Every structure is written in C-alpha cells, then in structure tokens.
N, C-alpha and C positions, 0 to 999 in steps of 0.2 A: 662514493665507492660502488654503491649499489648500480648506479648508471652504467660504470664500467663493465661490471660484472653481467649486466644485461645485454651490453653489447658482446662481450667476448665469450660468454659461455654458450651461447647458440652456435658459433662456429666451432669450438672445440666439443659442444655435444654432437654435432653432425658428423665429427671424426670419430668419436667414440660410439655413435650408433652404428656407423659403418664397420668399425672394428668389432663389435659386438656380433653384428650380423655375419661377418665374415668368419668369427669364431665358432657360432652357433650352427650356421648353414654351411656346411663344407661344399660349395660349389667351385669347380676348378677355375683359375684367374683368366682362363681363355673366355670365360663368361663375360669378363669385363671389357672385352675387345670393342664392341659396339658402342659401350657406354663411353669409354675413352675416346672414341672417335667423335661421339656427339659433343663432348665436351672442348676438345682440342680444335675440331675442323667446323663446329657449328655454334655452339653457346658462347666459348669465351671469345671468339672473333667478333660476334655481335657486340659484346660488352665493351671491347676495345674501340670498335668503331665507333659506336654510339657515344663513348666518353670523349673520344679525340674530335669528332665531327662536331660536338657542340663546344668545344674550347676555342676561344679566340685564337686566330692564327699567331699573333704576336707573343703570346704564351709558350706556345710550342717551339719557338725559336730561341729559347734561354741557353745559349751556348756555355755559359758559365755553370749553370747548374747541371747539365749534362756531364761537363768535365769533372766537376766534383764529385758527384754520384758515382760514376764509372770509374773515376781513380780509387775512391774509397772501396769499391769492390774488388778492384785490381790488388790493393794493398791486402785486403782480407783474404784473397785467394792465395796471394804470394806467402803470407804468414803460414797458413794451414800448410801450403806444399812444402815451405822449408821445414816446418817441424817434422813432416814425414819423411823428408830427405834426410834430416839429422838423425831420424830414428832407423836409418838403413833400409828404408822403403825404396823401391824401384822408381824410375820417372814416372812410368805409367800409373802406379799405385799412389804416387805423391799427388799425380794430377787429379784424380779422383778426390782424394783428402782435401786438396785446394778446392775442389767444386764444393764439397761439403762444408768448407769453411766462408765460402764467398757467394754462393747461389741459393737465395732463400726461396721459399715458396710463393713467389710474387705472382704467379699465374692463378693458381688455386685459392689461395687465401688473400692475397694483398689487395686487389681491387675491391672486393666487397667489405673487407675490414676497415680499409682507409676511408671508404666513402661513408660506412656507418659511423666511423669515429669523427672524422673530420668535415665531411659534407662535400658538396660537388666541387668545392675549391682545390681539393685533392687530385681531381680527375686528370689535369695535366701532368703534374709530375708523376704520378702513378704511371701513366702511358710511356712517358720519356724514359723512366727508370728501367721498366720492363723492356722496352725497345732496345736501348743501348747496353744494358746488362747481357741481354740474351745475346746480341751481336758479338760484345767481348769474349763471353765465356764459351759460346758455341763455336768461335773462332779458334781460341786457345786451346781448348780440350783435343781437337783432332790433330792440331800442330804439334803439341807436346807428345801426343801418343805416337806420332810419326817420328818424332825425334828419339823417343824412349823404344820404339821398335815394336809396339804393338799394333800399329796400323802399317800394314805392308803394301798398300797402294802404290807407293812412291809419291814424291813431293807434288807434282802437277794433278795427278788423279785426286791427292788429299785436298790440294788447293781448290780444285773444281768441285768436289764435294761439300767443302766449307761455305763456298760461294752459293752452291745451290741449296743448301740447308738453310742458309740465312734468307735468301731472296723468296723463297718457296714457302717458308713457315707461315702458316696461317695467320698467327698473331701479328707478324711483322706486315704481311700483305693487309691486313685489316687496318693496322696503324697508318700504313701510307695511303689507303683509301680514306681513312678518316681525315688526315691532313689535306689530302685533295679536296674533300668536301667543305671543309673548314675555309680553304683558301677561296673557293667559289661560291661560298654559301649556299651549298646544295641542301636542298629539303626534300628527302624522300616521300614518295606518296604515303597517305596516312596508314593505309593498309599494310605496307612495307614495314613502316617504322612500327606500328604495333606488333606484327610478327617478330621483328628484331628485339623489340622490348621484352616480350614473352621469353624469348630464347636468352635474353641478357639475364633476367630475373631467375632463369633456371641453372645458370652457369656455376654460381657459388654453391647452392645446396648439393648439386650432383657432384661437382669436383670434390668438395670436402668428404662427401659419403664414400665416393670411391677411394680417396686417399685412405681413409679408415679401413675399407675392406682390403686393401692392396697390402697394407701394413700388417693386417691380421693373417694374411695368407703366407707371410713371411715367417719362418721359423725364428723363435727368439733367439738372436745372436748371442755369441760370447762377446763380453766387453774386452776388447783388445785396448791397450793403452792408447791407440790412436783417438777412438771416440771421446773419451772424457778429456782428452788435450784439445781437441778440434771443435767440438760442439760449443764451448764457452767463446771460441773466436767468432761463430756464427751469431750467437744470440747476445753477446756482451759487447765484444770488441769491435764488431763491424757497426753497430749502431753509434758507438762512441767516435768511431773514425769518421763516420759520415757527419756527425754533429759538429766535430771540430773543422773537418776539412771544409764543410759548407760555410762555416763562420769565417774561414780565410778566403773563400772564393766569393763570399757574398758581399753585403747583406741580401737575403732572400727574405721573402713574405713568412710569416709563422706558419701558415698552413703548408707551404712548399717544404720548408725545413721538417715540420713534424711528419709529413707523409714520406719523406725520405728516411727518417729516422725509423719510423714505424715499419716500412718496407725491409729496412736492414735487420731488424730485430725478428723478421720471420724465421722459423726452423729451416733446416735443410730441405730443399726441394726433392719430390718424389723422383725427378729426373737424374738425381745424383745416384740413386739405386739403378735406374733404367740403363744409363750410361755404363756403370760398372759391369751390370750383367752383360751389355753389349760387347764391350773390350774383354770380359771375364778377368777383371782385376779388382781387387779390394771389394769383393761383392759382400762378404758378410760384415765388414766394417761399414760398408755404405748402408746396408740395411739397418744396422744398429744406429748409425748417425741420424738417420730419418726417424727411427722410431723413439730414441732416447730425445733427440732434439725437440721433436713434437711434444713430448711429455714434459719436458722441464720448460717448453715455451709457454704451457698453461700459467705458469708463475712470472716468467721473466717479460713476455709478452703483454700479459694482463698488467703486470706492475707498469711497463712502458706507458700503455693506454692510460692508466690513472696519472701518472705524471703528467701526462699532455692534457688531459681533461681538466685536472686540478690546478694547471698552470705552475706546477713545480719546476718543469723543465723550462728553460727560457728559450726564447726564439733563436738566440746567438749566444755563443760561448764568450764573446769579446765586447 
C-alpha cells in the first residue's frame, strides 16, 4: 500500500499545491493562458508523440481494444446524459452532464499515472484511449448541442467545426505523427529527441498544477443533485463497464486491461467545465463535478491503483 501511496500522492499533491497557490495568490485566470498553451500545444503533444512512436505498430492496430474502450465511454456518457434528462434537464445541459460522466482527465493525469503504475507497457493503450475517446466525445458534444439548440451555426457549419476540431487537435496530430514514425521506424536526431523528452517530463507536473489553480479560481459550487448522481458514474461505473466490456471483447494482456480501467477511473476532465462555459450551460454543476470528482478520486483512484498493484483485480472478469 505504501508503494501505491508513493505513486498516487505526488499527483494529487501537485493538484493540491496548485489549488493552494490559487487560493493564496489571487492572480486572474487569464494569467494561465500561456501555461495552458504550453501544456496543450507543446508539452503533452511531445508526450503522446514519444509514447506512440516507440510503440510497435502492430500494437496500435488493436481494433477490438479500441471498440471495447470507446463503447464503454459511450455507455458511461449515455448513462449520465439519461440521468440528467430524467431530471428534466435540457439536452444541452444533459450533454455536459454526459461529458462529466464519460470524459475523464485522460490528458492531464492519465499518461503519467498509467506509466508510473504499469510501466511502458501501458503506453499504447493510453494513446489509443485518448485518441478515440476524444474523437467520440468531441464529435458528440457539438452534434447534441446543435440538436438541442445551443449551437446556432447550422448542421453543415457544425459538422465542419467538428471535423476541424478533431483533425487539428494537437494531441491527435501528435498521435498520428507518432503512428507514422512507428510505421517507418523513424528515429529523430538526438538533440531533438532530448528536447522532446524535456517537454514530455514537464507535461504532467505543469498540467496537474494548472488543474489545481483552475479549480481554486472557481467559486465553490452549490451541490445540485446532478453532481452526486453523476460523479459515481465516472469514478465507479465507468471503470467497471470497461472491465466487463474488455472481458467480452478480449482477452487482452493484463497491462492493457489495467491501463484501460485506470484511465476510466480518472475524475471528470477540466474540459467539462471549459465546454460548459463555452456553451453557457450547466456551468456551476460542471465546476462542481470537476472539483468533487477530483477530491473523491483521491480515495477511489488510489484504491483502484492498489487493487491493480496488489493483484486483487483479475486481468479478466471471465
């Protein structure tokens, strides 16, 4: 258990450190703009490129794994969306609720945590999950917003926006370049590779610190009934769904299954709040889901890591 705590607590410690700094030093959140740019457009793309480029190409063509994990995310998203609709939320509000139930912090927390817990064997599944979960959810959200009337650009403009957002997303571009490099066995010059390694090493600390600061700058939200209902879907149901769906689609190696379960157990992503603010729907609840989900995940995610490291969680349910 001490080994697991030594793995998990530095990650949550960075979030807590960012949160404390955000509370103590009241700098406007506009001051985070360049840091966010560095994380999203420079550091994390280097991380994803180097992970994928060093992965054998045959591992990246695992269609069954992609189908299983993407279907699991869709199920979690749909469950959270349905709960919000049953609670008489509008479609735009329910869409953000669905995002909170299905989209975890797979960019900021996922890669570093998985690599620390499972080693380099988790690199390929982490990259695949990030890529295809992002494509799924960044397609669904604008589409459902257009159906619900919050996106007034019209169908074709919305479709073009979706395609552009996916194709030009820096993480997707980095992953595609990584696949191409793996296919042709490209080796970057030593100086360039070391530069990307520096940036890769900076990605997780910067991202987690910024996450803590961003949460600190949000007013503590009122706990609407949506948040206590939806956060357990993300933290508990989503990893369970992944575990059983992969058992059905598999078998897969233990490291791939564990990486998928660990990624599913991550708390709601900061993007949930960002998109809620962009569409001006479910904003307070989205802020609450990120904050409460992150706090509760200190227990649930650490528990999941312990189950994996201690061998309590089997590699397949069947």
